[in-house]
VODOVEX-572006 format. One line per 10 residues: number of its first residue (from 0); their letters; for each residue x, y, z of C-alpha. Coordinates in nm, 2 decimals. Layout:
# residues N
NUM> A> X:Y:Z  ...
# end
This chain:
# residues 598
0> MFPHPSIYKA> 0.27:3.68:-3.28  0.17:3.50:-3.01  -0.10:3.18:-3.07  -0.43:3.25:-3.02  -0.58:3.14:-2.70  -0.80:2.86:-2.82  -0.48:2.70:-2.98  -0.35:2.70:-2.62  -0.66:2.56:-2.49  -0.69:2.26:-2.76
10> LLSACIAALA> -0.29:2.17:-2.70  -0.31:2.14:-2.30  -0.66:1.95:-2.38  -0.50:1.74:-2.64  -0.20:1.66:-2.37  -0.41:1.60:-2.09  -0.64:1.34:-2.33  -0.29:1.15:-2.44  -0.16:1.16:-2.08  -0.52:1.00:-1.97
20> ASQSIRAQEM> -0.51:0.77:-2.25  -0.15:0.66:-2.17  -0.24:0.57:-1.79  -0.58:0.40:-1.92  -0.38:0.21:-2.19  -0.14:0.07:-1.88  -0.44:0.02:-1.67  -0.61:-0.22:-1.90  -0.27:-0.38:-1.94  -0.25:-0.51:-1.58
30> DKMWDDRELV> -0.62:-0.56:-1.53  -0.65:-0.79:-1.84  -0.40:-1.01:-1.61  -0.68:-1.10:-1.38  -0.90:-1.33:-1.66  -1.30:-1.17:-1.58  -1.36:-1.56:-1.64  -1.30:-1.59:-1.28  -1.59:-1.35:-1.18  -1.79:-1.59:-1.16
40> SKTSQRHGRF> -2.02:-1.61:-0.84  -2.01:-1.95:-0.73  -2.02:-2.19:-0.45  -1.76:-2.44:-0.38  -1.78:-2.78:-0.13  -1.43:-2.66:0.03  -1.49:-2.42:0.25  -1.11:-2.41:0.41  -1.13:-2.40:0.78  -1.12:-2.06:0.85
50> FDSGNYAMFV> -1.22:-1.88:0.52  -1.63:-1.91:0.48  -1.66:-1.85:0.90  -1.31:-1.62:0.96  -1.45:-1.36:0.74  -1.11:-1.17:0.81  -0.74:-1.25:0.69  -0.41:-1.10:0.69  -0.25:-1.08:0.34  0.12:-1.03:0.33
60> HWGLYSHIEN> 0.35:-0.93:0.01  0.69:-0.91:0.09  1.00:-1.04:-0.10  1.33:-0.88:-0.24  1.08:-0.55:-0.38  1.10:-0.48:0.01  1.46:-0.42:0.00  1.42:-0.16:-0.29  1.15:0.07:-0.12  1.06:0.20:-0.46
70> KWQGKNYYGI> 1.37:0.34:-0.49  1.60:0.28:-0.78  1.93:0.46:-0.93  1.86:0.76:-0.70  1.51:0.79:-0.85  1.19:0.76:-0.66  0.93:0.55:-0.80  0.53:0.56:-0.69  0.34:0.26:-0.74  0.28:-0.07:-0.59
80> SEWIMNKSMA> 0.64:-0.17:-0.47  0.61:-0.54:-0.59  0.61:-0.41:-0.98  0.93:-0.21:-0.97  1.09:-0.43:-1.18  0.83:-0.40:-1.43  0.91:-0.18:-1.75  0.59:0.02:-1.64  0.81:0.13:-1.31  1.16:0.11:-1.29
90> NIPVDQYKAI> 1.21:-0.16:-1.60  1.52:-0.35:-1.38  1.71:-0.55:-1.62  1.73:-0.93:-1.52  2.08:-0.98:-1.39  2.05:-0.61:-1.17  1.75:-0.76:-1.04  1.86:-1.08:-0.91  2.19:-0.90:-0.78  1.97:-0.73:-0.46
100> AKEFNPSKFD> 1.98:-1.06:-0.35  2.28:-1.07:-0.21  2.18:-0.75:-0.03  1.85:-0.91:0.10  1.86:-0.97:0.47  1.54:-0.89:0.67  1.70:-0.97:1.02  1.42:-0.81:1.26  1.17:-1.08:1.10  0.99:-1.23:1.41
110> AKKMARLAKD> 0.70:-1.51:1.22  0.62:-1.51:1.61  0.54:-1.18:1.63  0.36:-1.14:1.30  0.14:-1.41:1.34  0.07:-1.26:1.72  0.01:-0.88:1.50  -0.28:-1.10:1.30  -0.41:-1.28:1.62  -0.45:-0.97:1.79
120> AGMKYIIITS> -0.63:-0.78:1.48  -0.87:-1.05:1.50  -0.76:-1.22:1.15  -0.81:-1.61:1.13  -0.53:-1.66:0.86  -0.21:-1.55:0.70  -0.18:-1.56:0.35  0.16:-1.49:0.22  0.36:-1.46:-0.08  0.60:-1.74:-0.16
130> KHHDGFAMYH> 0.68:-1.62:-0.50  0.55:-1.31:-0.64  0.60:-1.17:-1.00  0.99:-1.14:-0.98  1.01:-1.51:-0.92  1.22:-1.49:-0.63  1.14:-1.74:-0.38  1.09:-1.66:-0.04  1.15:-2.01:0.08  1.36:-2.23:0.08
140> SKVNAFNIVD> 1.32:-2.42:-0.25  1.51:-2.68:-0.40  1.37:-2.62:-0.78  1.53:-2.32:-0.83  1.80:-2.14:-0.64  1.64:-1.85:-0.67  1.52:-1.83:-0.27  1.59:-1.65:0.03  1.79:-1.91:0.18  2.04:-2.01:-0.11
150> ASPFKRDPMK> 2.06:-1.63:-0.28  2.06:-1.36:0.02  2.27:-1.39:0.36  1.94:-1.41:0.56  1.96:-1.75:0.50  1.65:-1.90:0.68  1.34:-2.02:0.55  1.09:-1.74:0.72  0.73:-1.95:0.53  0.87:-2.27:0.78
160> ELSEACKELG> 0.89:-2.03:1.07  0.55:-1.82:1.00  0.41:-2.18:0.95  0.47:-2.30:1.27  0.40:-1.96:1.45  0.06:-1.97:1.31  0.00:-2.33:1.40  0.11:-2.22:1.76  -0.16:-1.99:1.76  -0.46:-2.14:1.59
170> LGFGFYYSHN> -0.43:-1.93:1.25  -0.47:-2.05:0.94  -0.16:-2.03:0.71  -0.15:-2.00:0.32  0.06:-1.92:0.03  0.04:-1.63:-0.25  0.20:-1.77:-0.57  0.22:-1.56:-0.90  0.17:-1.88:-1.14  0.18:-1.71:-1.51
180> QDWTFPGGNN> 0.40:-1.41:-1.49  0.74:-1.47:-1.36  1.02:-1.21:-1.46  1.36:-1.35:-1.44  1.29:-1.70:-1.51  1.29:-1.79:-1.88  0.96:-1.88:-2.02  0.80:-1.74:-1.75  0.50:-1.48:-1.87  0.71:-1.13:-1.91
190> GPKTDEHGKE> 1.03:-1.25:-1.84  1.31:-1.37:-2.07  1.28:-1.57:-2.40  1.61:-1.73:-2.37  1.82:-1.95:-2.14  2.18:-1.85:-2.03  2.27:-2.05:-2.32  2.04:-1.89:-2.57  1.84:-2.16:-2.63  1.48:-2.00:-2.65
200> QSFHDYFIKK> 1.24:-2.11:-2.36  0.84:-2.15:-2.40  0.59:-2.09:-2.11  0.59:-2.47:-2.10  0.94:-2.48:-2.05  0.87:-2.26:-1.73  0.62:-2.45:-1.64  0.74:-2.78:-1.61  1.11:-2.65:-1.45  0.96:-2.39:-1.21
210> CLPQVDEITK> 0.58:-2.33:-1.14  0.46:-2.68:-1.13  0.70:-2.84:-0.88  0.74:-2.51:-0.66  0.37:-2.55:-0.64  0.44:-2.91:-0.51  0.67:-2.78:-0.29  0.47:-2.56:-0.07  0.16:-2.78:-0.09  0.38:-3.06:0.06
220> NYGDIELVWF> 0.63:-2.91:0.30  0.43:-2.63:0.53  0.16:-2.86:0.70  -0.15:-2.82:0.62  -0.28:-2.51:0.46  -0.58:-2.26:0.41  -0.53:-2.17:0.06  -0.31:-2.10:-0.26  -0.39:-1.74:-0.40  -0.28:-1.75:-0.75
230> DTPGGMPRKY> -0.26:-1.44:-0.98  -0.30:-1.28:-1.30  -0.36:-1.62:-1.52  -0.34:-1.38:-1.86  -0.34:-1.53:-2.10  -0.16:-1.89:-1.99  -0.36:-2.19:-2.15  -0.60:-2.38:-1.96  -0.44:-2.68:-1.90  -0.21:-2.51:-1.73
240> AKQLTDLVHK> -0.41:-2.37:-1.46  -0.62:-2.72:-1.45  -0.28:-2.86:-1.36  -0.20:-2.67:-1.06  -0.55:-2.67:-0.93  -0.58:-3.04:-0.94  -0.24:-3.03:-0.78  -0.30:-2.83:-0.46  -0.64:-3.02:-0.41  -0.45:-3.36:-0.44
250> NQPHSLVSGR> -0.16:-3.25:-0.21  -0.40:-3.05:-0.02  -0.76:-3.19:-0.01  -0.95:-2.97:0.22  -0.75:-2.63:0.05  -0.89:-2.39:-0.13  -0.76:-2.24:-0.49  -0.85:-1.83:-0.54  -1.02:-1.79:-0.85  -0.75:-1.60:-0.96
260> VGYGLGDYRT> -0.57:-1.94:-1.12  -0.80:-1.84:-1.36  -1.06:-2.00:-1.62  -1.34:-2.04:-1.36  -1.11:-2.30:-1.17  -1.12:-2.16:-0.83  -1.30:-2.27:-0.57  -1.42:-1.90:-0.47  -1.43:-1.56:-0.62  -1.19:-1.29:-0.59
270> LGDMEVPLQN> -1.30:-0.91:-0.67  -1.09:-0.68:-0.83  -0.79:-0.53:-0.60  -0.92:-0.28:-0.38  -1.26:-0.33:-0.37  -1.58:-0.35:-0.17  -1.89:-0.35:-0.32  -2.21:-0.20:-0.30  -2.47:-0.45:-0.26  -2.43:-0.83:-0.20
280> VQGLWEGVDV> -2.27:-1.07:-0.39  -2.39:-1.46:-0.38  -2.15:-1.73:-0.34  -1.82:-1.75:-0.20  -1.60:-1.47:-0.26  -1.30:-1.22:-0.08  -1.24:-0.86:-0.10  -0.85:-0.77:-0.14  -0.75:-0.46:0.05  -0.42:-0.28:0.19
290> TNDSWGYAWY> -0.35:-0.12:0.50  -0.17:0.19:0.32  -0.15:0.20:-0.13  0.13:-0.01:-0.19  0.12:-0.40:-0.15  0.49:-0.47:-0.03  0.68:-0.17:0.14  0.72:0.20:0.02  0.95:0.43:0.16  0.70:0.74:0.08
300> DTNWKAPSKI> 0.37:0.55:0.16  0.24:0.67:0.48  -0.09:0.67:0.37  -0.26:0.43:0.64  -0.57:0.32:0.68  -0.71:0.45:1.02  -0.91:0.17:1.22  -1.24:0.34:1.15  -1.14:0.28:0.78  -1.07:-0.09:0.81
310> LSNLIATVAR> -1.35:-0.14:1.08  -1.60:0.00:0.78  -1.41:-0.19:0.48  -1.44:-0.43:0.72  -1.80:-0.47:0.82  -1.89:-0.34:0.43  -1.74:-0.67:0.30  -1.90:-0.90:0.57  -2.27:-0.73:0.54  -2.23:-0.81:0.15
320> GGTYMLNVGP> -2.12:-1.18:0.20  -1.82:-1.16:0.17  -1.41:-1.22:0.33  -1.20:-0.93:0.39  -0.84:-1.00:0.33  -0.61:-0.70:0.44  -0.23:-0.67:0.33  0.06:-0.58:0.51  0.44:-0.48:0.37  0.72:-0.57:0.57
330> DPSGEVPAAA> 0.99:-0.29:0.57  1.34:-0.38:0.48  1.41:-0.53:0.82  1.16:-0.77:0.79  0.91:-0.57:1.00  0.60:-0.45:0.94  0.56:-0.08:1.03  0.43:0.04:1.37  0.18:0.24:1.21  0.04:-0.05:1.03
340> QAALRGTGEW> 0.05:-0.23:1.36  -0.08:0.03:1.58  -0.46:0.04:1.33  -0.45:-0.33:1.30  -0.47:-0.34:1.68  -0.71:-0.09:1.73  -0.95:-0.27:1.50  -0.86:-0.60:1.65  -0.99:-0.43:2.02  -1.32:-0.36:1.87
350> IAAYPQTIYS> -1.37:-0.73:1.69  -1.26:-0.84:2.04  -1.57:-0.68:2.19  -1.82:-0.77:1.93  -1.67:-1.09:1.74  -2.08:-1.19:1.68  -2.06:-0.88:1.40  -1.76:-1.04:1.20  -1.73:-1.42:1.28  -1.97:-1.65:1.12
360> AKPSPWKHPL> -2.18:-1.33:1.04  -2.42:-1.40:0.75  -2.53:-1.07:0.51  -2.73:-0.80:0.55  -3.10:-0.88:0.42  -3.09:-0.50:0.34  -2.82:-0.61:0.07  -2.66:-0.27:0.09  -2.58:0.02:0.34  -2.77:0.24:0.54
370> PWGDVVVNNE> -2.73:0.61:0.58  -2.60:0.54:0.93  -2.39:0.20:0.85  -2.44:-0.16:0.84  -2.60:-0.46:0.97  -2.49:-0.83:0.97  -2.71:-1.16:1.08  -2.55:-1.40:1.34  -2.77:-1.69:1.50  -3.11:-1.54:1.38
380> KLYLIVFRWP> -3.03:-1.19:1.47  -2.95:-0.84:1.35  -2.68:-0.66:1.45  -2.69:-0.31:1.35  -2.33:-0.15:1.32  -2.37:0.20:1.40  -2.09:0.45:1.21  -2.26:0.76:1.25  -2.44:0.80:1.58  -2.78:1.03:1.57
390> STGKLHLPGL> -2.71:1.35:1.73  -3.14:1.36:1.77  -3.15:1.03:2.02  -3.34:0.87:1.74  -3.20:0.56:1.56  -3.38:0.54:1.19  -3.39:0.17:1.07  -3.60:0.12:0.72  -3.79:-0.19:0.58  -3.81:-0.41:0.90
400> KAKIVSAKLL> -4.10:-0.62:0.85  -4.05:-0.80:1.21  -4.18:-0.77:1.50  -3.95:-0.66:1.77  -3.88:-0.85:2.08  -3.59:-0.69:2.22  -3.30:-0.41:2.12  -2.98:-0.38:2.28  -2.67:-0.16:2.26  -2.40:-0.39:2.37
410> SREKTEKKLE> -2.08:-0.28:2.49  -1.68:-0.34:2.48  -1.72:-0.39:2.90  -1.98:-0.66:2.81  -2.33:-0.47:2.93  -2.67:-0.44:2.78  -2.89:-0.17:2.74  -3.22:-0.24:2.66  -3.34:0.06:2.40  -3.71:0.13:2.35
420> TAVDGEWTVI> -3.84:0.08:1.98  -4.15:0.20:1.76  -4.28:0.17:1.43  -4.32:0.51:1.23  -4.43:0.44:0.88  -4.16:0.25:0.73  -3.88:0.32:0.95  -3.84:0.14:1.32  -3.72:0.41:1.56  -3.47:0.31:1.77
430> STPLQKPDKL> -3.47:0.55:2.05  -3.07:0.60:2.16  -2.82:0.76:2.40  -2.71:1.12:2.28  -2.33:1.04:2.34  -2.19:0.79:2.08  -2.08:0.48:2.28  -1.80:0.32:2.14  -1.57:0.54:1.92  -1.51:0.33:1.63
440> AAVIEITTLP> -1.88:0.19:1.61  -2.18:0.12:1.83  -2.33:-0.23:1.83  -2.74:-0.26:1.88  -2.87:-0.62:1.90  -3.19:-0.69:1.77  -3.41:-0.98:1.85  -3.73:-1.04:1.63  -3.97:-1.31:1.58  -3.93:-1.52:1.35
450> NGSVNNTHAV> -4.07:-1.52:0.96  -4.02:-1.14:0.87  -3.86:-0.96:0.62  -3.68:-0.64:0.50  -3.84:-0.41:0.26  -3.47:-0.31:0.11  -3.60:-0.04:-0.07  -3.34:0.27:-0.02  -3.42:0.51:0.19  -3.40:0.89:0.28
460> DPEFGLQLPA> -3.26:0.88:0.67  -3.40:1.17:0.87  -3.07:1.28:0.98  -2.81:1.14:0.75  -3.00:1.15:0.45  -2.92:0.91:0.18  -2.64:0.86:-0.12  -2.83:0.68:-0.39  -2.49:0.52:-0.59  -2.53:0.50:-0.99
470> LFAKTEKCRV> -2.56:0.12:-0.98  -2.88:0.15:-0.80  -3.02:0.35:-1.11  -3.27:0.25:-1.36  -3.15:0.37:-1.70  -3.32:0.44:-2.05  -3.08:0.52:-2.35  -2.79:0.58:-2.13  -2.60:0.29:-1.94  -2.44:0.18:-1.54
480> SKRKWMEKFG> -2.11:0.03:-1.63  -1.82:-0.05:-1.38  -1.53:0.24:-1.41  -1.16:0.12:-1.27  -0.86:0.31:-1.26  -0.55:0.35:-1.11  -0.42:0.65:-0.87  -0.06:0.59:-0.93  0.05:0.22:-1.06  -0.14:-0.06:-0.95
490> EWKHVHQIDG> -0.33:0.14:-0.71  -0.67:0.08:-0.79  -1.00:0.26:-0.76  -1.36:0.12:-0.83  -1.69:0.30:-0.92  -2.02:0.24:-1.11  -2.07:0.51:-1.33  -2.35:0.61:-1.58  -2.26:0.71:-1.92  -2.34:0.72:-2.26
500> WNEKSTARWD> -2.59:1.04:-2.21  -2.75:1.15:-2.50  -3.05:1.40:-2.55  -3.31:1.15:-2.48  -3.12:0.96:-2.18  -3.27:0.91:-1.81  -3.18:0.74:-1.47  -3.41:0.71:-1.20  -3.40:0.59:-0.85  -3.66:0.53:-0.62
510> FQIPKSGLYF> -3.65:0.59:-0.25  -3.87:0.63:0.05  -3.85:0.93:0.20  -4.00:0.98:0.61  -4.24:1.29:0.53  -4.32:1.54:0.31  -4.13:1.87:0.23  -3.78:1.99:0.09  -3.50:1.78:0.01  -3.14:1.91:-0.11
520> VEISCSVHTP> -3.03:1.71:-0.41  -2.70:1.69:-0.53  -2.49:1.49:-0.74  -2.15:1.33:-0.81  -2.01:1.34:-1.13  -1.74:1.39:-1.37  -1.74:1.59:-1.66  -1.35:1.65:-1.82  -1.07:1.41:-1.82  -0.81:1.36:-1.62
530> EPRRIFRVTS> -0.54:1.61:-1.50  -0.11:1.51:-1.50  0.00:1.32:-1.20  0.13:1.56:-0.93  0.38:1.48:-0.65  0.31:1.64:-0.32  0.54:1.69:0.00  0.43:1.83:0.32  0.73:1.93:0.55  0.70:2.03:0.94
540> DEGRFIQNQQ> 0.89:2.31:1.10  1.10:2.01:1.26  1.21:1.92:0.89  0.99:1.57:0.85  0.81:1.54:0.54  0.62:1.29:0.37  0.53:1.25:0.02  0.32:1.09:-0.24  0.16:1.09:-0.60  -0.20:1.19:-0.64
550> NYSTIYNTRP> -0.37:1.26:-0.99  -0.72:1.13:-1.03  -0.91:1.16:-0.69  -1.06:1.51:-0.83  -1.23:1.34:-1.15  -1.53:1.33:-0.92  -1.66:1.59:-0.74  -2.00:1.69:-0.54  -2.21:1.94:-0.74  -2.54:2.11:-0.57
560> IGWIHFEKSG> -2.86:2.09:-0.80  -3.11:2.26:-0.53  -3.40:2.18:-0.35  -3.73:2.01:-0.47  -4.05:1.95:-0.30  -4.21:1.62:-0.23  -4.63:1.67:-0.14  -4.62:1.33:-0.01  -4.40:1.12:0.22  -4.34:0.69:0.12
570> LRGLELSIPE> -4.20:0.58:-0.21  -4.11:0.85:-0.43  -3.85:0.88:-0.73  -3.62:1.11:-0.92  -3.50:1.14:-1.26  -3.17:1.27:-1.40  -3.15:1.38:-1.78  -2.91:1.62:-1.95  -3.14:1.82:-2.17  -2.78:2.06:-2.29
580> GERSATSIKE> -2.44:2.06:-2.30  -2.17:1.80:-2.35  -2.31:1.47:-2.28  -2.07:1.23:-2.44  -1.79:1.33:-2.15  -2.07:1.32:-1.85  -2.04:1.06:-1.62  -2.26:1.04:-1.26  -2.14:0.81:-0.98  -2.40:0.93:-0.78
590> ITLTQGDF> -2.70:1.13:-0.62  -2.75:1.26:-0.26  -3.05:1.35:-0.08  -3.10:1.54:0.27  -3.39:1.65:0.40  -3.45:2.01:0.47  -3.51:2.16:0.84  -3.71:2.44:0.69
# end
C-alpha cells in the first residue's frame, strides 16, 4: 500500500516549514546581535571630516577568513566568509582556526593600490577590519599576540601602511572593531569560557585584557581617524559600550563612533546590512553594502555588482539623506578582485563627471524614488539622476511647485544643453533628446525661483508606470511590517510587507495619474513558505564554471491582476483586500500601475 498523495504533500509542507523555521531562527540569532536600540535617528555635533559631506566610502573586510575562502576540510560553505569559524558555518575549533595564521601571507597587498582604488572610485574614506569576530588583529597589537605581525609570516602592519597611504591621497581612514564578539579569546562573546589554565573567564576579563586596550591602540597609533565602526553589541552591558565610546572620543575628539556600539551611544545610525531605504531617513546615518554577496573573500562569489547597480544604490542612499559605505574583500594574496576593481572604477568615472550629485548633496524633496530615477539637492539646485531614459523625448517630473529658471542636460565632457520645460497639470514636462546621453545615468540640472515646494504624492509616469511599495500603504485591520531574511547565511534582504490579513483587512494607496483611461495593475506577493536551498553550477564549453547558493529570492513574485479604468485624472486611489483564500500566509510587497496605450 502506498500512502495517499495528500500525506506526501503534508510531509513535504512540514519539511519545508521546518527548514524555513530553522533558517529564520539562525537569522533572528544573528539579527539580535545588531541591537535595535541604536536605530534611533539622531544628529551628532561630530560629523567627521568626510562622513557627512563625502557620502561615499570604502569598507574592507580582510582577515584569516580571507585565506580560508569558505573552504574547510574539503567542504564548501556558502554565506559570508568572515563567519566561517562560527557554528552556523564550518564550526572550526579555536586551536585549528588560530593555526591558520601560520599560513596567512597576503604578499600582494599594496596599501597604495588599495587607497588609489578608493580614490578612483570616488570614495572619500576607508574603514577596515582591525579585528573581526574571529579575534585576529590585522595590525601589530602589543596587547595580544594573535595578530598579523606576531602570528603570521606576513610580519608587516598593513593598517599602518594603509593609514599612511590614505593620508597621502587625502582620504579619511578608520577602523572596524568587533567589541562584543571574540571567538578565540576567553570571555569574549561566543568565545572560550576558560583560559589555557582552565580558569573560568568572564566578559569583563576579555574586555579589560583585550578589547579596551586594543581600542586604545587603534585610536592612538594611526594618526587622525574618521571613525570607529563597532559591530554586534548584542547583550553586552551598557557600561562597557560607554567606556569604549568615551575612549574613542578622548583619543580622537573629532572622530565618530558608529551606532552599532549599542545603547544609542553612537554618533550616527547604521541601517541593516545591505539595506537601501525607500523613503528619506532623518538624522546622520549610513547604509552598508557589498560589491558581491560576502563581506570577506569567498572563492565562489562572483556575483559582482555592475557599475549601474552600485551607482543606483549610491544615489538612492544619498537621495534618502545618507552615506553609502561599500565593501570589498581582498583575496588570499591581499588584492581586491579585478572584477570589483573594474566596477568601482566604472562608477568612479561617472562620479568624477557629476560630483555635485554625491558630495555635499542633500536628500530629495520628493522623499522617495521616482519611476525613472531619483533627485538630490546641491547649492539650491535640483539634480535629476535619470536611470530610465524616456523613449518619447518627454521626461515627466511630478509635483514640482516652483517656477523653473533653467533646465540643463549635463555631460561627462562638461558641456551643457538647455532643455525646454512645460507644465501639464501636476507634471513638469522636460523635453529631452531621444538617445540616452550617458550609459549609466543622465543628469539634468534644474534651477528654480526661491520659495518653491514639492507635492511628494506618488505619481504614475506615463511611460514607466509606478511601483507603490507596501511602506506607503494606508492599512485597516492588517499591518505594514519590516521583514528581513537571509538568502544564504549573512546575505540579508530587506522588504516592507503588508501582512496580518483577515476578511476585513484593506490596504490603500493614493497617487496621481496623468489622464483618465485604463491602467494595468500587478501585485508582488508571497503566498507560500520558502523552498529548501539549492546549489547552482553553470559551466561553459571551455570548462569554466560559476557556483552559488540561491533559495529565497522567489518568495515574492509579481502577479497580474488586470486592467482598471479611471474616469478622471489627478489624485486617485486603489484599495486592496483578500475576499477569499488563505489570508494569514499572504504578504504583499508592492502594487504596480502602468498606463495603457489603448
